[in-house]
C-alpha positions, 0 to 999 in steps of 0.5 A: 777257581778262576775263569781260566782254571774252569776252562782249562780242561776244554783248552787242553782237549782242544790243543790235543785235537787241533794243535792250537787253541785261543782263550779270551779270558786268560787275564782280566782286562784290569790284569792285562792293563796292569801288565802293559803298564808294567812293560811300559815302565820297564821299557822306560827304564831301559830294560828292553833290547832289540829282538834277534833271530837265530841262536848261538853264533848265528844270532843277529838282529834282522830288521827285515825279519822282525822289529820287536823289542823284548824284556825277559821275565824272571819267575823268581822275582815277579813284580806285583802285576806279573803274579797273576800271569805266573799263577795261570801259567803254572796251572797251565803247565801242570794241566798240560803235563798231567793230561798230555804227558808233554814233559814240560819242565820250564817256561821262558817268557818275555814282554814283546813290544812292536812299534808302529809299522813293525812285524815278524815274518813267517817262522817256526818257533822250534830250532832245527837242532833243538826240540826243547820248545813244545808249546808256544804261548802268547798273551795279549795286553792291548785294550780296545784293539781294532781290526784296522790296527793290524798286528794280527797273529797269522797262524798257518795251518798248511804252510804250502797253501797260501790261503790256509791260515787263521788271523788272531787279533791281539786283544787284551787278556787273550791267550793263544797256544799252539804246538811249536814244532807244527805251526808256522806263524807271523805277526802282521804289521801293527798300526798301533804299539802292540804289547804281549807276553810271549814265550814257550813251554820247554821240556 
């Protein structure tokens, strides 16, 4: 049993009670470093593209809203560094369905690279006309990240109260889970290249 699997019951319980939770040992430092190197390799091979906002005909690139580049993961053809990530994601999905009856059927995940100075303005992950996204999942790949490097995930507990939020640093191996329909969030401007694997568990 991995350290993450040992923590899984407590994580699920916290998500059920508060709607969000942080796990600092989802991946080891070596695993996070290997995934960041894999993302960089894929980026250098031209596999990334600029992220967009909206969906269908309303989908567009909006630099004033978000500035990250992404590359979607293929669960059927994982690279060697991606195996550990999928093993833990599958354990997480099974645990959430077993304990919380969320009806999750699949996940969609991508590498997300934020160049220096980029950000993602406050938003909600669930679309107004589509409730498939249940749990938002972010796993960070940044070794040695410092507070002055910025790039924190700001999670708004009450979007109507300007000071009612938690800032979460994007440190390597850290996992953040939150309910997609409930939590508005943003990525603060990054002062270093910022890497993560981000996505959603869907029903």
